[in-house]
N, C-alpha and C positions, 0 to 999 in steps of 0.2 A: 678596382680589384679587391679592395678590402671588404666590399659588401658580400663577397662569397668566401671570405677568409677561412671560415671553419672547415668548409669542404676542401679548399685548396691546401690547407695545412695538413689535412689527412693524406692528400695526394703526395705531398712532399715527404711525409713520414713513410709512406709506402714505396718511395723511390720512383714514382711515376714521372714521366716527362710530359709536359703539356705546354700549350700556348694560351695566353690570356689576351682577349680583346677588350679594351677599356674605352669607354666614351670619354674623350678628353676635351671636347668642345661641342657646343650645341648652338643652333640658331633657329629662330622661329618656333613653331609648335612641335618641338621634338618630344617624343614620349618618355625618354629617360634622361636623367641629368648626368653631368660629369661624375665619373667614378663607377657608374654601372658597368658590369663586366660579364662576359661570357668566356668560359674556358673549355678547351677541348683537349683530351689526353691522347696518347699515341694509339689507344684502342678505338678512338672515335667517340668516347663518352663525352657528353656535353652537359655543363651546368651553367646556370645564370642566364642573363638576357641583356641585350644592349638596345633593343628597339621595340619590345613588345610584340615582335613577330614580323615586322616589315622587311628587315634585311638579315634576319638570323641565318638563313641559308647561305647567303654570300659571305657573311662573317665567319661562319663555320668553316667554309672552304679556305678562307684566308688563314685561319688558325692551323688547318691541316698543312697548308703550304709552308707556313712559318716554321712549323715543327720539322718539316722535311728539309728545308734549306737553311734553317737557323738564322734567318734574317728578321729584323724588326721592321714593321711596315706601318706607315701612316696612310689611312685611306679615308676619303670623304664620301658620304652618301647623302643624296638629296633627292629632289623630284624634278623631272623635266616634262613640261607639257609637250615637247617635241617628240619625246619617246616614252609613251605611256607604259611600254612594256619593259623599260629598263629597271634594274634593281634600284629601288629608292624608297623614300618615305612617302606614303600616300597622304600623310597629314600635312605635307608641304614644308616640313622643317628640314634642317641640315644637321648632320652629326659627323664629327671627326672621330675615327676609331684608330687607336694605337694597338697593334698586335705584336706581342712580345713572346718569344719562345722562352720557356723556363726549364732549365736543365739543372744539373747538379749544383751549379753556382747561383741558384735562384736566391731571392731575398726572403729566406724562411723566417728570419727574425720578425719582419713586418707581419707576415701571416700568423706566426705564433702569437704575437702580442694581440692582434685583432681577434684571433680565435678564442682567446680566454678573457676578452673584454677589457684588456689593458688600454690605457690611452696612448696613442702613438699616431704619427703622421708619416705617410710615405710620399716623398717628393720625387717625381720622375720628369725627366726632360722629354717634352712632347713637341717642341719646336726649336729648330736650330740646326747646327751642322750634323750631317748624317752619322758621323762617328760617335756622336754623343747621345743620339736618340735612344730613349728607354733607360738610360742610366739612372740609378735610384739612390736615395738617401733616406734612411729611417731616422726620424726625429722623435725624441721623447719629451714629456712635459717639462723636464728640468733643463732642456736645451741641448743635452748630449745627443750625439748622432753616430750612426754606423753607416758604412758604405762610402761611396764617393761618386761625384758627378764627372770627375776628370777635368782637364783644362787648368785654369788658374787656381792657385792654392786658396785664394779668397772666396772662390765660388761656393765651396761647401759651407763656409761659415755664413755667408749671406743667405743662401738657400735655407739653411737650418733656421735662421732667424725669421724668415718669411713663413716657413712651415709651422714654426712654433706659434706664431700669431694666429694662424688659421686654426691650429689645434686648440688653442685656448678658447676660441669661439665655437669649437665643435663643428667647424665648417669644412666643406670640400670645395675647392675652386682653383683657378689658374692665376699665376702671377708671372710677371716678366722682369727679368734682371739681365744685366750685361754678362757676357761670357767671361769677363774678368772679375765678376762679383760686384761690380759697381752698377750704377744706373746709366752708365755710358757704354759705348762700344757695341759690338754685335749682340743683338738681343737673343735671349733664350726664353722659351716659354716652359714653365713648370706646372704640372698638374699636382696639386697637393691633396691627397686623400686623408681625411681625418677619421680615425677610429676612436670612438669614445664610449665609455660604458653606457648602457641603455638609460634613457631619461627616466625619471621617476614619475609615477602616478600614485598619489596617496588618496585613497578613498575613505572618507570618514562616515561611519554609519554602516553597521553590518546588517543591512536589510536585503530583501530579495532583489531590489534594483541594483544593489552593490554587486551581487553575484554575477549578474549579466554584464555590468560595467567592467568587472575584472576580466572577463573573457574578451571584451572589446579592447581593453587596454593592452592585453597580451598580444592580440592580433595586430595592434598598431606599433608594437615593439617596445612597450614600456615595462619597466620593472615595477610591479604593482604591489603596494602595501595596503592592507585593510586595517583600519584602526577603529576600535569601539571600546567604550568603558565597561561594557556588559559582557562578562566572560561566557555567559550562556549562549550568546549569539556569535561572538568572534571566535569561531572554531575552524579547524582544518577541514572538518567534515562538510561544513557549509561553504567553504571557499577553497576547494582543493587546488585551484589553478593560481591562487595568489602566491607571490614570491615570499611575502611576509605577512604575518597576522599579529597585530599588537593589541594587547588589552591595556588600555590606559585612557585617561581623559584626553580628548582630542587636542586641546590647546596645550596641555602639558607635553604630549608627545611631539607636537610641532615645534615647541621650544627647544627640544633636545635632539632633534634629528637634522640631518644635513639636507639642504635644498639648494637649487641653483637656478639659472635662467632658463632651463629647459623643463623644470618640474611643473606638473599640473596637480592642482588640489581640487578635489571634488567632494563637496560637503552635502551628504545625502540625509543627514539626521533630521532636518527641519524641526528642531526642538531648540527653543531659545537658550536653554541652560547650557547646551553644547555649542550652538551656532555662534552666539555673540562673542564669548571669549576667544573662540577659534578664529572667527573672521576678523576680529579686532587685530589679531596678530598677523593672520595670513595676508591681509591687504597692505601690510607694511613691508612684506618680504619681496625681494626681486625675483619672483617666479614668473613662469610663462602664462599661467592661467589659474584663475580662482572662480569656481562656479558653485552655486548653492541651489539645492532643490527646494521646492515649495510652491504653493499657490501664489497668485498675485497678492492676495490679502496677507499671506505669510511674508511675502517679500516686502510689502510696505511696513508691516509691523517690525520686521527684522531691521530694515533700514532706519526706522525711528530709534530703535534700541541702540544701534551702532552709533548713530549721531550723538545719543545721550552719553556714550562712553568716550566720545572724543574723536571718532573716525571722521575724517574730513571728506568733503564732497569729491575732491580729486581721487582720494582712495576709494570711495564708494563707486566711482565711475569705472573702476577696474573690475567690479564684481559682475559676473555673468549670472543673472538671476531674473526670472526662473531659468534654471540651467538648461542648455541644449538648444537645438534649432527646432523650428516649428515644422515637424513632420506629421503632426496629427497622431503622435505615438500614444499607445494605450498600454501595451504589455511592458514588462521589465526589459525585455530584449529590444523592443522598438525604442524605448526611452534611452537605453544604453547606446543604441545606434545614433540617436539624435545628439547625445552628449559627445560621443566620439567624433561625429561630423563637425560639431562646433569647435572642438579642440584642433582638428585638422585645419579647418578654415582659419582659425586664429593663428596657427603656426605657419601656414603657407600664404596668408594674405588673401584668402578667398572671400567671396561675398556671401556665400550661403544661398544664393538664388539659383533657380533652375537654369541649366545651360540652354534649354530649348527656348529659342527666341531672344536670348540674351546676346549682348555684343561684348561681353567681358572675355578676356583670354582664358583658355582652358588650362594652360600651364602658366602659373605666375612665376615671376622672377624671385627665386628663393632669397637672394640678397636683399631685395627691396622689402620682402616680407619680414626678414630678420631685422632690418633697420626699423620698420614700423613697429614690430613687436617690442624691441628694446626701448624705443621711444615711449611706448605706452606704459612701460613699467617705471620709468624714471619719475 
């Protein structure tokens, strides 16, 4: 639900009644992951998506029915070879959809926090006794929480602790706890949706390729900063879509700014006086991705210089250089696309090979990708 929080928060402020259908579990080659949502208001207006089109019509009708009768519904959609005309996923996957009516007593605090980019997690019961289904708890980074799941007094505290752990990792997922808040007893399934500020992309080098990469970064949902030591090039006119433009030496800016495990650093300067001190620092930081532009000759010379200043082979192994996937790119836009594709593959655990003729999964397990990425940073 938090993936469409900005629009839903406006609906709440306007006093609209609506129902939200949220993907709470997936199996097989499902097109959307847990947390994806579709909402329908009392006028029939719909926003969001839960399946990329396969079952949207059926889910839309579930939302209309939920609004009419006020009931929370859990529905499973799959694919049956025995009934090819049944509503289901043509990709062969399975998705569980929780449909919840949202009226005056909705969880506006969760929507408001997500809409303005504040870190928060929404924990909802998606499996367990019928009278508890859909109950929600808003959890903030400091561990404080609002709302309640009902049942045993310890349940809220345990759920808040589980939700905070997922929030710290910036992940959405499901957890199981006992109805009394312990690991025993009747189990409850919670969907924890984490809403965190957009991850950062820092582009070093205010060149024409950087302008195209800014646009790709924004398309992928990054908060994009352009940094260059040359004020004549690092201007708002040249980079109107960037969130920030910084005039400073790249390594000095990187020393002073905040990065985390979701940050991607793209070094496009391909000039040793900028690259070497910048990459010497960047390759020691716990960021998601470090890529550097340049020819193979530039790459070899840059690696030699980095070894001379003490960068280890393990640290060098983290460097994506030459930056991007092999798409045969020529233009700045094509090059930016290849860089964006490599960032997505790194983030999601993709191979970067063509899906045609390949036997790799189309949708990778995001948890496995996250484990692999964190392991590569350590």
